[in-house]
C-alpha positions as a Markdown table, in Angstrom:
| # | Residue | x | y | z |
|---|---|---|---|---|
| 1 | Unk | 93.4 | 99.9 | 99.8 |
| 2 | Unk | 95.6 | 102.9 | 98.9 |
| 3 | Unk | 96.9 | 103.9 | 95.5 |
| 4 | Unk | 100.7 | 104.0 | 95.7 |
| 5 | Unk | 102.4 | 105.3 | 92.6 |
| 6 | Unk | 99.1 | 104.9 | 90.8 |
| 7 | Unk | 98.8 | 101.2 | 91.8 |
| 8 | Unk | 96.0 | 99.9 | 94.1 |
| 9 | Unk | 98.0 | 98.4 | 97.0 |
| 10 | Unk | 97.1 | 96.5 | 100.2 |
| 11 | Unk | 99.2 | 97.9 | 103.0 |
| 12 | Unk | 100.1 | 96.5 | 106.4 |
| 13 | Unk | 99.6 | 99.0 | 109.2 |
| 14 | Unk | 102.2 | 98.3 | 112.0 |
| 15 | Unk | 101.8 | 100.6 | 115.0 |
| 16 | Unk | 104.9 | 99.0 | 116.4 |
| 17 | Unk | 107.1 | 100.0 | 113.5 |
| 18 | Unk | 108.8 | 103.4 | 113.7 |
| 19 | Unk | 109.6 | 103.5 | 110.0 |
| 20 | Unk | 107.5 | 102.8 | 106.9 |
| 21 | Unk | 109.0 | 100.4 | 104.5 |
| 22 | Unk | 108.6 | 98.8 | 101.1 |
| 23 | Unk | 110.0 | 95.6 | 99.6 |
| 24 | Unk | 112.7 | 95.8 | 97.0 |
| 25 | Unk | 110.4 | 93.8 | 94.7 |
| 26 | Unk | 107.6 | 96.3 | 95.0 |
| 27 | Unk | 110.0 | 99.1 | 94.1 |
| 28 | Unk | 111.5 | 97.2 | 91.2 |
| 29 | Unk | 108.1 | 96.4 | 89.7 |
| 30 | Unk | 107.4 | 100.1 | 89.6 |
| 31 | Unk | 110.7 | 101.2 | 88.2 |
| 32 | Unk | 111.1 | 103.7 | 91.1 |
| 33 | Unk | 114.5 | 105.1 | 91.8 |
| 34 | Unk | 116.1 | 104.0 | 95.1 |
| 35 | Unk | 118.1 | 106.7 | 96.7 |
| 36 | Unk | 121.3 | 105.7 | 98.4 |
| 37 | Unk | 121.7 | 106.3 | 102.1 |
| 38 | Unk | 123.9 | 109.1 | 103.3 |
| 39 | Unk | 126.7 | 108.5 | 105.9 |
| 40 | Unk | 124.4 | 109.9 | 108.6 |
| 41 | Unk | 121.4 | 107.7 | 107.8 |
| 42 | Unk | 120.4 | 104.7 | 109.8 |
| 43 | Unk | 121.6 | 101.5 | 108.0 |
| 44 | Unk | 119.6 | 98.8 | 109.8 |
| 45 | Unk | 116.2 | 98.3 | 111.4 |
| 46 | Unk | 115.4 | 95.7 | 114.0 |
| 47 | Unk | 112.3 | 93.6 | 113.4 |
| 48 | Unk | 109.8 | 92.6 | 116.1 |
| 49 | Unk | 111.5 | 89.2 | 116.4 |
| 50 | Unk | 114.9 | 90.8 | 116.8 |
| 51 | Unk | 116.2 | 90.2 | 113.2 |
| 52 | Unk | 118.5 | 92.8 | 111.7 |
| 53 | Unk | 117.1 | 94.3 | 108.5 |
| 54 | Unk | 119.5 | 96.1 | 106.2 |
| 55 | Unk | 118.1 | 99.3 | 104.7 |
| 56 | Unk | 118.9 | 99.2 | 101.0 |
| 57 | Unk | 118.1 | 102.9 | 100.5 |
| 58 | Unk | 114.9 | 104.9 | 100.3 |
| 59 | Unk | 112.3 | 105.8 | 97.8 |
| 60 | Unk | 109.8 | 108.7 | 97.4 |
| 61 | Unk | 106.4 | 107.3 | 96.5 |
| 62 | Unk | 103.0 | 109.0 | 95.8 |
| 63 | Unk | 100.2 | 107.9 | 98.1 |
| 64 | Unk | 96.7 | 108.8 | 97.0 |
| 65 | Unk | 93.8 | 109.3 | 99.4 |
| 66 | Unk | 90.6 | 109.6 | 97.4 |
| 67 | Unk | 92.2 | 111.9 | 94.8 |
| 68 | Unk | 94.5 | 113.8 | 97.1 |
| 69 | Unk | 98.1 | 112.8 | 96.5 |
| 70 | Unk | 101.0 | 113.1 | 98.9 |
| 71 | Unk | 104.7 | 112.1 | 98.6 |
| 72 | Unk | 106.2 | 110.0 | 101.3 |
| 73 | Unk | 109.7 | 108.6 | 102.0 |
| 74 | Unk | 109.8 | 104.8 | 102.5 |
| 75 | Unk | 112.8 | 102.7 | 103.4 |
| 76 | Unk | 113.6 | 99.8 | 101.0 |
| 77 | Unk | 114.2 | 96.4 | 102.5 |
| 78 | Unk | 114.6 | 92.8 | 101.3 |
| 79 | Unk | 112.7 | 89.8 | 102.6 |
| 80 | Unk | 109.8 | 91.5 | 104.4 |
| 81 | Unk | 106.4 | 89.9 | 104.8 |
| 82 | Unk | 104.4 | 92.6 | 103.0 |
| 83 | Unk | 105.0 | 94.8 | 100.0 |
| 84 | Unk | 104.2 | 98.0 | 101.9 |
| 85 | Unk | 104.3 | 98.5 | 105.7 |
| 86 | Unk | 103.0 | 101.8 | 107.1 |
| 87 | Unk | 104.8 | 102.6 | 110.3 |
| 88 | Unk | 104.2 | 105.3 | 112.9 |
| 89 | Unk | 106.2 | 107.8 | 110.9 |
| 90 | Unk | 103.5 | 107.6 | 108.1 |
| 91 | Unk | 100.6 | 107.4 | 110.6 |
| 92 | Unk | 101.8 | 110.5 | 112.5 |
| 93 | Unk | 102.6 | 112.5 | 109.3 |
| 94 | Unk | 99.1 | 111.9 | 108.0 |
| 95 | Unk | 97.3 | 112.3 | 111.3 |
| 96 | Unk | 96.0 | 108.8 | 111.4 |
| 97 | Unk | 93.3 | 107.7 | 113.9 |
| 98 | Unk | 92.5 | 104.0 | 114.3 |
| 99 | Unk | 89.0 | 103.4 | 115.6 |
| 100 | Unk | 88.7 | 99.7 | 116.7 |
| 101 | Unk | 85.1 | 100.1 | 117.7 |
| 102 | Unk | 84.1 | 101.2 | 114.2 |
| 103 | Unk | 86.8 | 99.1 | 112.4 |
| 104 | Unk | 88.2 | 102.1 | 110.5 |
| 105 | Unk | 91.3 | 104.2 | 110.1 |
| 106 | Unk | 91.0 | 107.8 | 109.2 |
| 107 | Unk | 93.6 | 110.4 | 108.1 |
| 108 | Unk | 93.8 | 114.1 | 108.3 |
| 109 | Unk | 91.2 | 114.6 | 111.1 |
| 110 | Unk | 88.7 | 112.1 | 109.5 |
| 111 | Unk | 88.9 | 113.6 | 106.1 |
| 112 | Unk | 89.7 | 110.2 | 104.5 |
| 113 | Unk | 88.4 | 107.0 | 106.2 |
| 114 | Unk | 89.0 | 103.4 | 105.3 |
| 115 | Unk | 87.5 | 100.2 | 106.6 |
| 116 | Unk | 89.8 | 97.8 | 108.3 |
| 117 | Unk | 90.0 | 94.2 | 107.2 |
| 118 | Unk | 89.6 | 92.1 | 110.4 |
| 119 | Unk | 90.8 | 88.9 | 108.8 |
| 120 | Unk | 94.3 | 90.5 | 108.7 |
| 121 | Unk | 94.7 | 91.5 | 112.3 |
| 122 | Unk | 97.8 | 90.0 | 113.8 |
| 123 | Unk | 98.7 | 90.3 | 117.5 |
| 124 | Unk | 96.0 | 93.0 | 117.9 |
| 125 | Unk | 98.4 | 95.8 | 116.8 |
| 126 | Unk | 98.7 | 95.5 | 113.0 |
| 127 | Unk | 96.2 | 95.3 | 110.3 |
| 128 | Unk | 95.6 | 95.8 | 106.6 |
| 129 | Unk | 93.9 | 98.6 | 104.8 |
| 130 | Unk | 91.3 | 97.2 | 102.7 |
């Protein structure tokens, strides 16, 4: 579980998602400001099942790893299955390494390590932090 904007939050890790997203409800409950998209920004994402997902804007959120806090830009969407989905943009930016044999995910060259919750694995390519 990560602290996002000082709130312990279960996150879905989706190695098939190019962008990290949060639900509008998650953002609204934290009174975070949603920045509008610029003319050059992508306006939609395509889900794994082919649905078009309209991007409502983006939000800068604080993500805390064991006391070290980093800002990250998340796209805001309606009607997603989880409050926070960490995509490959987040995983690459934070040097993530998923170790399936040890059931862990680590960040920044193993500086921060979390256990994976196996009960949440879906299609063998996404899982919760927990």
